[in-house]
N, CA, C, O and the ligand as a Tripos MOL2 file, in Angstrom:
@<TRIPOS>MOLECULE
protein
  273   271    69     0     0
PROTEIN
NO_CHARGES

@<TRIPOS>ATOM
      1 N          26.6430  135.8410   86.3310 N.3       1 MET1
      2 CA         25.5260  134.8700   86.2880 C.3       1 MET1
      3 C          25.9930  133.5400   86.8560 C.2       1 MET1
      4 O          27.0420  133.0220   86.4720 O.2       1 MET1
      5 N          25.2170  133.0010   87.7580 N.am      2 THR2
      6 CA         25.5390  131.6820   88.3410 C.3       2 THR2
      7 C          24.5180  130.6760   87.8510 C.2       2 THR2
      8 O          23.3280  130.9730   87.7460 O.2       2 THR2
      9 N          24.9950  129.5030   87.5580 N.am      3 ASN3
     10 CA         24.1570  128.4080   87.0900 C.3       3 ASN3
     11 C          24.2790  127.2480   88.0550 C.2       3 ASN3
     12 O          25.3730  126.7210   88.2560 O.2       3 ASN3
     13 N          23.1730  126.8440   88.6540 N.am      4 LYS4
     14 CA         23.2260  125.7620   89.6260 C.3       4 LYS4
     15 C          22.1410  124.7320   89.3150 C.2       4 LYS4
     16 O          21.0450  125.0830   88.8770 O.2       4 LYS4
     17 N          22.4510  123.4850   89.5430 N.am      5 THR5
     18 CA         21.4710  122.4030   89.4200 C.3       5 THR5
     19 C          21.2510  121.7610   90.7610 C.2       5 THR5
     20 O          22.1970  121.4080   91.4640 O.2       5 THR5
     21 N          19.9820  121.6130   91.1120 N.am      6 TYR6
     22 CA         19.6330  121.0410   92.4090 C.3       6 TYR6
     23 C          18.8150  119.7900   92.2170 C.2       6 TYR6
     24 O          17.9310  119.7260   91.3620 O.2       6 TYR6
     25 N          19.1240  118.7910   93.0280 N.am      7 PHE7
     26 CA         18.3080  117.5720   93.0590 C.3       7 PHE7
     27 C          17.2400  117.7120   94.1320 C.2       7 PHE7
     28 O          17.5440  117.9630   95.2990 O.2       7 PHE7
     29 N          15.9950  117.5460   93.7280 N.am      8 ILE8
     30 CA         14.8670  117.7730   94.6430 C.3       8 ILE8
     31 C          14.0190  116.5050   94.6760 C.2       8 ILE8
     32 O          13.2120  116.2580   93.7790 O.2       8 ILE8
     33 N          14.2150  115.7090   95.7210 N.am      9 PRO9
     34 CA         13.5450  114.4000   95.7960 C.3       9 PRO9
     35 C          12.0180  114.4770   95.7430 C.2       9 PRO9
     36 O          11.3800  113.5490   95.2460 O.2       9 PRO9
     37 N          11.4260  115.5460   96.2360 N.am     10 ASN10
     38 CA          9.9590  115.6430   96.3140 C.3      10 ASN10
     39 C           9.3000  115.8990   94.9480 C.2      10 ASN10
     40 O           8.0720  115.8830   94.8700 O.2      10 ASN10
     41 N          10.0440  116.1280   93.9010 N.am     11 ILE11
     42 CA          9.4350  116.3250   92.5620 C.3      11 ILE11
     43 C           8.8650  115.0080   92.0810 C.2      11 ILE11
     44 O           9.5550  113.9890   92.0420 O.2      11 ILE11
     45 N           7.5550  115.0460   91.7050 N.am     12 HIS12
     46 CA          6.9210  113.8410   91.1620 C.3      12 HIS12
     47 C           6.4400  114.0010   89.7480 C.2      12 HIS12
     48 O           6.3320  113.0200   89.0120 O.2      12 HIS12
     49 N           6.1470  115.2280   89.3500 N.am     13 CYS13
     50 CA          5.5270  115.4220   88.0390 C.3      13 CYS13
     51 C           5.7540  116.8670   87.5660 C.2      13 CYS13
     52 O           6.3980  117.6660   88.2450 O.2      13 CYS13
     53 N           5.2140  117.1720   86.3970 N.am     14 MET14
     54 CA          5.3680  118.5000   85.7980 C.3      14 MET14
     55 C           4.7090  119.5620   86.6650 C.2      14 MET14
     56 O           5.1680  120.7040   86.7020 O.2      14 MET14
     57 N           3.6360  119.1980   87.3630 N.am     15 HIS15
     58 CA          2.9680  120.1300   88.2420 C.3      15 HIS15
     59 C           3.9400  120.6230   89.3310 C.2      15 HIS15
     60 O           3.9950  121.8160   89.6310 O.2      15 HIS15
     61 N           4.6840  119.7120   89.8990 N.am     16 CYS16
     62 CA          5.6830  120.0740   90.9120 C.3      16 CYS16
     63 C           6.6920  121.0520   90.2990 C.2      16 CYS16
     64 O           7.0430  122.0560   90.9180 O.2      16 CYS16
     65 N           7.1460  120.7580   89.1040 N.am     17 VAL17
     66 CA          8.1270  121.6210   88.4560 C.3      17 VAL17
     67 C           7.5710  123.0180   88.2380 C.2      17 VAL17
     68 O           8.2650  124.0100   88.4640 O.2      17 VAL17
     69 N           6.3160  123.0980   87.7980 N.am     18 MET18
     70 CA          5.7020  124.4060   87.5700 C.3      18 MET18
     71 C           5.5600  125.1930   88.8550 C.2      18 MET18
     72 O           5.7500  126.4100   88.8660 O.2      18 MET18
     73 N           5.2270  124.5060   89.9420 N.am     19 HIS19
     74 CA          5.1000  125.1470   91.2290 C.3      19 HIS19
     75 C           6.4460  125.7430   91.6550 C.2      19 HIS19
     76 O           6.5000  126.8770   92.1300 O.2      19 HIS19
     77 N           7.5040  124.9970   91.4900 N.am     20 ILE20
     78 CA          8.8490  125.4660   91.8290 C.3      20 ILE20
     79 C           9.2590  126.6300   90.9400 C.2      20 ILE20
     80 O           9.8130  127.6160   91.4240 O.2      20 ILE20
     81 N           8.9900  126.5200   89.6290 N.am     21 LYS21
     82 CA          9.3180  127.5870   88.6940 C.3      21 LYS21
     83 C           8.6580  128.8840   89.1110 C.2      21 LYS21
     84 O           9.3000  129.9330   89.1710 O.2      21 LYS21
     85 N           7.3430  128.7990   89.4030 N.am     22 ASN22
     86 CA          6.6000  130.0100   89.7610 C.3      22 ASN22
     87 C           7.1800  130.6500   91.0110 C.2      22 ASN22
     88 O           7.2930  131.8730   91.0950 O.2      22 ASN22
     89 N           7.5430  129.8270   91.9740 N.am     23 ARG23
     90 CA          8.0690  130.3820   93.2230 C.3      23 ARG23
     91 C           9.4570  131.0250   93.0400 C.2      23 ARG23
     92 O           9.7140  132.1280   93.5210 O.2      23 ARG23
     93 N          10.3300  130.3110   92.3400 N.am     24 LEU24
     94 CA         11.6910  130.8340   92.1720 C.3      24 LEU24
     95 C          11.7280  132.0700   91.2740 C.2      24 LEU24
     96 O          12.5640  132.9540   91.4600 O.2      24 LEU24
     97 N          10.8240  132.1260   90.3070 N.am     25 ASN25
     98 CA         10.7720  133.3020   89.4140 C.3      25 ASN25
     99 C          10.3610  134.5640   90.1630 C.2      25 ASN25
    100 O          10.5690  135.6690   89.6610 O.2      25 ASN25
    101 N           9.7790  134.4210   91.3570 N.am     26 GLU26
    102 CA          9.4250  135.5730   92.1630 C.3      26 GLU26
    103 C          10.6430  136.2560   92.7780 C.2      26 GLU26
    104 O          10.5700  137.4090   93.2020 O.2      26 GLU26
    105 N          11.7600  135.5380   92.8220 N.am     27 ILE27
    106 CA         12.9680  136.0610   93.4640 C.3      27 ILE27
    107 C          13.6850  136.9980   92.4820 C.2      27 ILE27
    108 O          14.0310  136.6060   91.3670 O.2      27 ILE27
    109 N          13.8940  138.2110   92.9140 N.am     28 GLU28
    110 CA         14.5570  139.1790   92.0650 C.3      28 GLU28
    111 C          15.9910  138.7230   91.7790 C.2      28 GLU28
    112 O          16.7410  138.4230   92.7080 O.2      28 GLU28
    113 N          16.3640  138.6710   90.5360 N.am     29 GLY29
    114 CA         17.7030  138.2210   90.1400 C.3      29 GLY29
    115 C          17.7170  136.8150   89.5440 C.2      29 GLY29
    116 O          18.7050  136.4090   88.9310 O.2      29 GLY29
    117 N          16.6120  136.0630   89.7240 N.am     30 VAL30
    118 CA         16.5230  134.7530   89.1070 C.3      30 VAL30
    119 C          16.1870  134.9660   87.6200 C.2      30 VAL30
    120 O          15.1710  135.5740   87.2840 O.2      30 VAL30
    121 N          17.0600  134.4530   86.7400 N.am     31 GLU31
    122 CA         16.9040  134.7100   85.3060 C.3      31 GLU31
    123 C          16.1180  133.5930   84.6090 C.2      31 GLU31
    124 O          15.2770  133.8500   83.7480 O.2      31 GLU31
    125 N          16.4100  132.3580   84.9980 N.am     32 SER32
    126 CA         15.6620  131.2630   84.3820 C.3      32 SER32
    127 C          15.6370  130.0510   85.2960 C.2      32 SER32
    128 O          16.5510  129.8190   86.0870 O.2      32 SER32
    129 N          14.5610  129.2860   85.1640 N.am     33 VAL33
    130 CA         14.4010  128.0650   85.9450 C.3      33 VAL33
    131 C          13.8970  126.9680   84.9760 C.2      33 VAL33
    132 O          12.8610  127.1220   84.3280 O.2      33 VAL33
    133 N          14.6480  125.8730   84.9000 N.am     34 GLU34
    134 CA         14.2340  124.7450   84.0840 C.3      34 GLU34
    135 C          14.1890  123.5240   84.9750 C.2      34 GLU34
    136 O          15.0510  123.3430   85.8350 O.2      34 GLU34
    137 N          13.1870  122.6870   84.7720 N.am     35 GLY35
    138 CA         13.0620  121.5030   85.5980 C.3      35 GLY35
    139 C          12.7670  120.2620   84.8010 C.2      35 GLY35
    140 O          12.1470  120.3230   83.7390 O.2      35 GLY35
    141 N          13.2140  119.1290   85.3160 N.am     36 ASN36
    142 CA         13.0060  117.8470   84.6720 C.3      36 ASN36
    143 C          12.3840  116.8680   85.6530 C.2      36 ASN36
    144 O          13.0560  116.4190   86.5810 O.2      36 ASN36
    145 N          11.0820  116.5180   85.4630 N.am     37 PRO37
    146 CA         10.4300  115.6400   86.4290 C.3      37 PRO37
    147 C          11.0260  114.2250   86.4520 C.2      37 PRO37
    148 O          10.9260  113.5280   87.4620 O.2      37 PRO37
    149 N          11.6470  113.8010   85.3380 N.am     38 GLN38
    150 CA         12.2830  112.4800   85.3200 C.3      38 GLN38
    151 C          13.4910  112.3990   86.2160 C.2      38 GLN38
    152 O          13.6350  111.4670   87.0080 O.2      38 GLN38
    153 N          14.3620  113.3860   86.0860 N.am     39 THR39
    154 CA         15.6130  113.3560   86.8750 C.3      39 THR39
    155 C          15.4130  114.0490   88.2490 C.2      39 THR39
    156 O          16.2740  113.9670   89.1250 O.2      39 THR39
    157 N          14.2640  114.7270   88.4130 N.am     40 ARG40
    158 CA         13.9880  115.4960   89.6430 C.3      40 ARG40
    159 C          15.0290  116.5740   89.8610 C.2      40 ARG40
    160 O          15.4190  116.8640   90.9920 O.2      40 ARG40
    161 N          15.4660  117.1540   88.7800 N.am     41 GLU41
    162 CA         16.4700  118.2400   88.9040 C.3      41 GLU41
    163 C          15.8840  119.5530   88.4200 C.2      41 GLU41
    164 O          15.0640  119.6180   87.5040 O.2      41 GLU41
    165 N          16.3570  120.6040   89.0970 N.am     42 ILE42
    166 CA         15.9860  121.9680   88.7310 C.3      42 ILE42
    167 C          17.2770  122.7150   88.4240 C.2      42 ILE42
    168 O          18.2340  122.6700   89.1970 O.2      42 ILE42
    169 N          17.2890  123.3960   87.2950 N.am     43 GLU43
    170 CA         18.4640  124.1940   86.9170 C.3      43 GLU43
    171 C          18.0750  125.6570   86.9840 C.2      43 GLU43
    172 O          17.1200  126.0940   86.3410 O.2      43 GLU43
    173 N          18.8390  126.4130   87.7800 N.am     44 VAL44
    174 CA         18.5330  127.8140   88.0320 C.3      44 VAL44
    175 C          19.6820  128.7010   87.6040 C.2      44 VAL44
    176 O          20.8350  128.4650   87.9680 O.2      44 VAL44
    177 N          19.3560  129.7330   86.8210 N.am     45 GLU45
    178 CA         20.3420  130.7550   86.4680 C.3      45 GLU45
    179 C          19.9830  132.0320   87.2230 C.2      45 GLU45
    180 O          18.8500  132.5080   87.1560 O.2      45 GLU45
    181 N          20.9430  132.5670   87.9260 N.am     46 PHE46
    182 CA         20.6210  133.7510   88.7150 C.3      46 PHE46
    183 C          21.8540  134.6530   88.8570 C.2      46 PHE46
    184 O          22.9950  134.2330   88.6610 O.2      46 PHE46
    185 N          21.5700  135.9020   89.2030 N.am     47 SER47
    186 CA         22.6480  136.8480   89.5220 C.3      47 SER47
    187 C          22.1210  137.7580   90.6360 C.2      47 SER47
    188 O          20.9640  137.6570   91.0430 O.2      47 SER47
    189 N          22.9810  138.6350   91.1110 N.am     48 SER48
    190 CA         22.6200  139.5580   92.1990 C.3      48 SER48
    191 C          21.3650  140.3480   91.8400 C.2      48 SER48
    192 O          21.2270  140.7760   90.6930 O.2      48 SER48
    193 N          20.4430  140.5570   92.7880 N.am     49 PRO49
    194 CA         20.5530  140.2880   94.2280 C.3      49 PRO49
    195 C          20.1560  138.8780   94.6770 C.2      49 PRO49
    196 O          20.1410  138.6040   95.8770 O.2      49 PRO49
    197 N          19.8420  137.9960   93.7570 N.am     50 ALA50
    198 CA         19.4620  136.6400   94.1610 C.3      50 ALA50
    199 C          20.7010  135.9320   94.7090 C.2      50 ALA50
    200 O          21.8160  136.1420   94.2320 O.2      50 ALA50
    201 N          20.4820  135.0890   95.7240 N.am     51 THR51
    202 CA         21.5570  134.3080   96.3030 C.3      51 THR51
    203 C          21.1280  132.8440   96.3640 C.2      51 THR51
    204 O          19.9390  132.5250   96.3620 O.2      51 THR51
    205 N          22.1130  131.9800   96.4160 N.am     52 GLU52
    206 CA         21.8170  130.5470   96.5310 C.3      52 GLU52
    207 C          21.0490  130.3020   97.8180 C.2      52 GLU52
    208 O          20.1310  129.4830   97.8580 O.2      52 GLU52
    209 N          21.4240  131.0050   98.8500 N.am     53 GLU53
    210 CA         20.7710  130.8440  100.1530 C.3      53 GLU53
    211 C          19.2570  131.1190  100.0330 C.2      53 GLU53
    212 O          18.4300  130.3700  100.5530 O.2      53 GLU53
    213 N          18.9160  132.2360   99.3200 N.am     54 ALA54
    214 CA         17.5120  132.5940   99.1600 C.3      54 ALA54
    215 C          16.7620  131.5480   98.3570 C.2      54 ALA54
    216 O          15.6060  131.2440   98.6520 O.2      54 ALA54
    217 N          17.4150  130.9960   97.3430 N.am     55 ILE55
    218 CA         16.7940  129.9460   96.5120 C.3      55 ILE55
    219 C          16.5360  128.7070   97.3370 C.2      55 ILE55
    220 O          15.4390  128.1480   97.3030 O.2      55 ILE55
    221 N          17.5540  128.2690   98.0900 N.am     56 LEU56
    222 CA         17.3750  127.0760   98.9210 C.3      56 LEU56
    223 C          16.2970  127.2600   99.9840 C.2      56 LEU56
    224 O          15.5540  126.3360  100.3150 O.2      56 LEU56
    225 N          16.2380  128.4580  100.4940 N.am     57 GLN57
    226 CA         15.2310  128.7480  101.5210 C.3      57 GLN57
    227 C          13.8210  128.7100  100.9250 C.2      57 GLN57
    228 O          12.8970  128.1520  101.5180 O.2      57 GLN57
    229 N          13.6740  129.3150   99.7400 N.am     58 ALA58
    230 CA         12.3920  129.3150   99.0660 C.3      58 ALA58
    231 C          11.9300  127.9010   98.7380 C.2      58 ALA58
    232 O          10.7530  127.5740   98.8830 O.2      58 ALA58
    233 N          12.8540  127.0760   98.3010 N.am     59 LEU59
    234 CA         12.5160  125.6560   98.0060 C.3      59 LEU59
    235 C          12.0390  124.9370   99.2380 C.2      59 LEU59
    236 O          11.0590  124.1920   99.1980 O.2      59 LEU59
    237 N          12.7350  125.1610  100.3400 N.am     60 ALA60
    238 CA         12.3670  124.5100  101.6100 C.3      60 ALA60
    239 C          10.9890  124.9690  102.0750 C.2      60 ALA60
    240 O          10.2040  124.1720  102.5880 O.2      60 ALA60
    241 N          10.6970  126.2580  101.8950 N.am     61 GLU61
    242 CA          9.4330  126.8500  102.3470 C.3      61 GLU61
    243 C           8.2250  126.2200  101.6260 C.2      61 GLU61
    244 O           7.1630  126.0610  102.2280 O.2      61 GLU61
    245 N           8.3840  125.8650  100.3480 N.am     62 ILE62
    246 CA          7.2590  125.2800   99.6200 C.3      62 ILE62
    247 C           7.3250  123.7520   99.6560 C.2      62 ILE62
    248 O           6.6310  123.0730   98.9000 O.2      62 ILE62
    249 N           8.1490  123.2380  100.5230 N.am     63 ASN63
    250 CA          8.2320  121.7730  100.7650 C.3      63 ASN63
    251 C           8.8470  121.0090   99.5810 C.2      63 ASN63
    252 O           8.5090  119.8560   99.3160 O.2      63 ASN63
    253 N           9.7550  121.6910   98.8850 N.am     64 TYR64
    254 CA         10.5700  121.0070   97.9030 C.3      64 TYR64
    255 C          12.0460  121.2560   98.2080 C.2      64 TYR64
    256 O          12.7590  121.8500   97.3990 O.2      64 TYR64
    257 N          12.4970  120.8050   99.3690 N.am     65 PRO65
    258 CA         13.9010  121.0700   99.7450 C.3      65 PRO65
    259 C          14.8480  120.4140   98.7820 C.2      65 PRO65
    260 O          14.6020  119.3020   98.3140 O.2      65 PRO65
    261 N          15.9580  121.1130   98.4750 N.am     66 ALA66
    262 CA         16.9670  120.5340   97.6140 C.3      66 ALA66
    263 C          17.9210  119.6650   98.4550 C.2      66 ALA66
    264 O          18.2360  119.9780   99.6030 O.2      66 ALA66
    265 N          18.3530  118.5900   97.8490 N.am     67 GLU67
    266 CA         19.3200  117.7490   98.5170 C.3      67 GLU67
    267 C          20.6990  118.2710   98.2090 C.2      67 GLU67
    268 O          21.1370  118.2120   97.0600 O.2      67 GLU67
    269 N          21.4030  118.7860   99.2160 N.am     68 VAL68
    270 CA         22.7240  119.3870   98.9640 C.3      68 VAL68
    271 C          23.7910  118.7420   99.8520 C.2      68 VAL68
    272 O          24.9610  119.1170   99.7810 O.2      68 VAL68
    273 CU          3.8720  116.8320   91.0360 Cu       69 CU69
@<TRIPOS>BOND
     1     1     2 1
     2     2     3 1
     3     3     4 2
     4     3     5 am
     5     5     6 1
     6     6     7 1
     7     7     8 2
     8     7     9 am
     9     9    10 1
    10    10    11 1
    11    11    12 2
    12    11    13 am
    13    13    14 1
    14    14    15 1
    15    15    16 2
    16    15    17 am
    17    17    18 1
    18    18    19 1
    19    19    20 2
    20    19    21 am
    21    21    22 1
    22    22    23 1
    23    23    24 2
    24    23    25 am
    25    25    26 1
    26    26    27 1
    27    27    28 2
    28    27    29 am
    29    29    30 1
    30    30    31 1
    31    31    32 2
    32    31    33 am
    33    33    34 1
    34    34    35 1
    35    35    36 2
    36    35    37 am
    37    37    38 1
    38    38    39 1
    39    39    40 2
    40    39    41 am
    41    41    42 1
    42    42    43 1
    43    43    44 2
    44    43    45 am
    45    45    46 1
    46    46    47 1
    47    47    48 2
    48    47    49 am
    49    49    50 1
    50    50    51 1
    51    51    52 2
    52    51    53 am
    53    53    54 1
    54    54    55 1
    55    55    56 2
    56    55    57 am
    57    57    58 1
    58    58    59 1
    59    59    60 2
    60    59    61 am
    61    61    62 1
    62    62    63 1
    63    63    64 2
    64    63    65 am
    65    65    66 1
    66    66    67 1
    67    67    68 2
    68    67    69 am
    69    69    70 1
    70    70    71 1
    71    71    72 2
    72    71    73 am
    73    73    74 1
    74    74    75 1
    75    75    76 2
    76    75    77 am
    77    77    78 1
    78    78    79 1
    79    79    80 2
    80    79    81 am
    81    81    82 1
    82    82    83 1
    83    83    84 2
    84    83    85 am
    85    85    86 1
    86    86    87 1
    87    87    88 2
    88    87    89 am
    89    89    90 1
    90    90    91 1
    91    91    92 2
    92    91    93 am
    93    93    94 1
    94    94    95 1
    95    95    96 2
    96    95    97 am
    97    97    98 1
    98    98    99 1
    99    99   100 2
   100    99   101 am
   101   101   102 1
   102   102   103 1
   103   103   104 2
   104   103   105 am
   105   105   106 1
   106   106   107 1
   107   107   108 2
   108   107   109 am
   109   109   110 1
   110   110   111 1
   111   111   112 2
   112   111   113 am
   113   113   114 1
   114   114   115 1
   115   115   116 2
   116   115   117 am
   117   117   118 1
   118   118   119 1
   119   119   120 2
   120   119   121 am
   121   121   122 1
   122   122   123 1
   123   123   124 2
   124   123   125 am
   125   125   126 1
   126   126   127 1
   127   127   128 2
   128   127   129 am
   129   129   130 1
   130   130   131 1
   131   131   132 2
   132   131   133 am
   133   133   134 1
   134   134   135 1
   135   135   136 2
   136   135   137 am
   137   137   138 1
   138   138   139 1
   139   139   140 2
   140   139   141 am
   141   141   142 1
   142   142   143 1
   143   143   144 2
   144   143   145 am
   145   145   146 1
   146   146   147 1
   147   147   148 2
   148   147   149 am
   149   149   150 1
   150   150   151 1
   151   151   152 2
   152   151   153 am
   153   153   154 1
   154   154   155 1
   155   155   156 2
   156   155   157 am
   157   157   158 1
   158   158   159 1
   159   159   160 2
   160   159   161 am
   161   161   162 1
   162   162   163 1
   163   163   164 2
   164   163   165 am
   165   165   166 1
   166   166   167 1
   167   167   168 2
   168   167   169 am
   169   169   170 1
   170   170   171 1
   171   171   172 2
   172   171   173 am
   173   173   174 1
   174   174   175 1
   175   175   176 2
   176   175   177 am
   177   177   178 1
   178   178   179 1
   179   179   180 2
   180   179   181 am
   181   181   182 1
   182   182   183 1
   183   183   184 2
   184   183   185 am
   185   185   186 1
   186   186   187 1
   187   187   188 2
   188   187   189 am
   189   189   190 1
   190   190   191 1
   191   191   192 2
   192   191   193 am
   193   193   194 1
   194   194   195 1
   195   195   196 2
   196   195   197 am
   197   197   198 1
   198   198   199 1
   199   199   200 2
   200   199   201 am
   201   201   202 1
   202   202   203 1
   203   203   204 2
   204   203   205 am
   205   205   206 1
   206   206   207 1
   207   207   208 2
   208   207   209 am
   209   209   210 1
   210   210   211 1
   211   211   212 2
   212   211   213 am
   213   213   214 1
   214   214   215 1
   215   215   216 2
   216   215   217 am
   217   217   218 1
   218   218   219 1
   219   219   220 2
   220   219   221 am
   221   221   222 1
   222   222   223 1
   223   223   224 2
   224   223   225 am
   225   225   226 1
   226   226   227 1
   227   227   228 2
   228   227   229 am
   229   229   230 1
   230   230   231 1
   231   231   232 2
   232   231   233 am
   233   233   234 1
   234   234   235 1
   235   235   236 2
   236   235   237 am
   237   237   238 1
   238   238   239 1
   239   239   240 2
   240   239   241 am
   241   241   242 1
   242   242   243 1
   243   243   244 2
   244   243   245 am
   245   245   246 1
   246   246   247 1
   247   247   248 2
   248   247   249 am
   249   249   250 1
   250   250   251 1
   251   251   252 2
   252   251   253 am
   253   253   254 1
   254   254   255 1
   255   255   256 2
   256   255   257 am
   257   257   258 1
   258   258   259 1
   259   259   260 2
   260   259   261 am
   261   261   262 1
   262   262   263 1
   263   263   264 2
   264   263   265 am
   265   265   266 1
   266   266   267 1
   267   267   268 2
   268   267   269 am
   269   269   270 1
   270   270   271 1
   271   271   272 2
@<TRIPOS>SUBSTRUCTURE
     1 MET1         2 RESIDUE 1 A MET
     2 THR2         6 RESIDUE 1 A THR
     3 ASN3        10 RESIDUE 1 A ASN
     4 LYS4        14 RESIDUE 1 A LYS
     5 THR5        18 RESIDUE 1 A THR
     6 TYR6        22 RESIDUE 1 A TYR
     7 PHE7        26 RESIDUE 1 A PHE
     8 ILE8        30 RESIDUE 1 A ILE
     9 PRO9        34 RESIDUE 1 A PRO
    10 ASN10       38 RESIDUE 1 A ASN
    11 ILE11       42 RESIDUE 1 A ILE
    12 HIS12       46 RESIDUE 1 A HIS
    13 CYS13       50 RESIDUE 1 A CYS
    14 MET14       54 RESIDUE 1 A MET
    15 HIS15       58 RESIDUE 1 A HIS
    16 CYS16       62 RESIDUE 1 A CYS
    17 VAL17       66 RESIDUE 1 A VAL
    18 MET18       70 RESIDUE 1 A MET
    19 HIS19       74 RESIDUE 1 A HIS
    20 ILE20       78 RESIDUE 1 A ILE
    21 LYS21       82 RESIDUE 1 A LYS
    22 ASN22       86 RESIDUE 1 A ASN
    23 ARG23       90 RESIDUE 1 A ARG
    24 LEU24       94 RESIDUE 1 A LEU
    25 ASN25       98 RESIDUE 1 A ASN
    26 GLU26      102 RESIDUE 1 A GLU
    27 ILE27      106 RESIDUE 1 A ILE
    28 GLU28      110 RESIDUE 1 A GLU
    29 GLY29      114 RESIDUE 1 A GLY
    30 VAL30      118 RESIDUE 1 A VAL
    31 GLU31      122 RESIDUE 1 A GLU
    32 SER32      126 RESIDUE 1 A SER
    33 VAL33      130 RESIDUE 1 A VAL
    34 GLU34      134 RESIDUE 1 A GLU
    35 GLY35      138 RESIDUE 1 A GLY
    36 ASN36      142 RESIDUE 1 A ASN
    37 PRO37      146 RESIDUE 1 A PRO
    38 GLN38      150 RESIDUE 1 A GLN
    39 THR39      154 RESIDUE 1 A THR
    40 ARG40      158 RESIDUE 1 A ARG
    41 GLU41      162 RESIDUE 1 A GLU
    42 ILE42      166 RESIDUE 1 A ILE
    43 GLU43      170 RESIDUE 1 A GLU
    44 VAL44      174 RESIDUE 1 A VAL
    45 GLU45      178 RESIDUE 1 A GLU
    46 PHE46      182 RESIDUE 1 A PHE
    47 SER47      186 RESIDUE 1 A SER
    48 SER48      190 RESIDUE 1 A SER
    49 PRO49      194 RESIDUE 1 A PRO
    50 ALA50      198 RESIDUE 1 A ALA
    51 THR51      202 RESIDUE 1 A THR
    52 GLU52      206 RESIDUE 1 A GLU
    53 GLU53      210 RESIDUE 1 A GLU
    54 ALA54      214 RESIDUE 1 A ALA
    55 ILE55      218 RESIDUE 1 A ILE
    56 LEU56      222 RESIDUE 1 A LEU
    57 GLN57      226 RESIDUE 1 A GLN
    58 ALA58      230 RESIDUE 1 A ALA
    59 LEU59      234 RESIDUE 1 A LEU
    60 ALA60      238 RESIDUE 1 A ALA
    61 GLU61      242 RESIDUE 1 A GLU
    62 ILE62      246 RESIDUE 1 A ILE
    63 ASN63      250 RESIDUE 1 A ASN
    64 TYR64      254 RESIDUE 1 A TYR
    65 PRO65      258 RESIDUE 1 A PRO
    66 ALA66      262 RESIDUE 1 A ALA
    67 GLU67      266 RESIDUE 1 A GLU
    68 VAL68      270 RESIDUE 1 A VAL
    69 CU69       273 GROUP 0 **** ****
């Protein structure tokens, strides 16, 4: 299990966090997604077959790119 925290500048509110959660939970292997609209951070727990690359790509696709 890998645990990663991403800073996502485009997060403005809980709605943004929910949108991100829904999208990342579609990825097979993503175990949990927690987000904080105040810090604009998303914490993702995942394991195979999910990859960090797939998570970063999904975030970019919905216009919430992570700052890495
Ligand atoms: Cu929002």
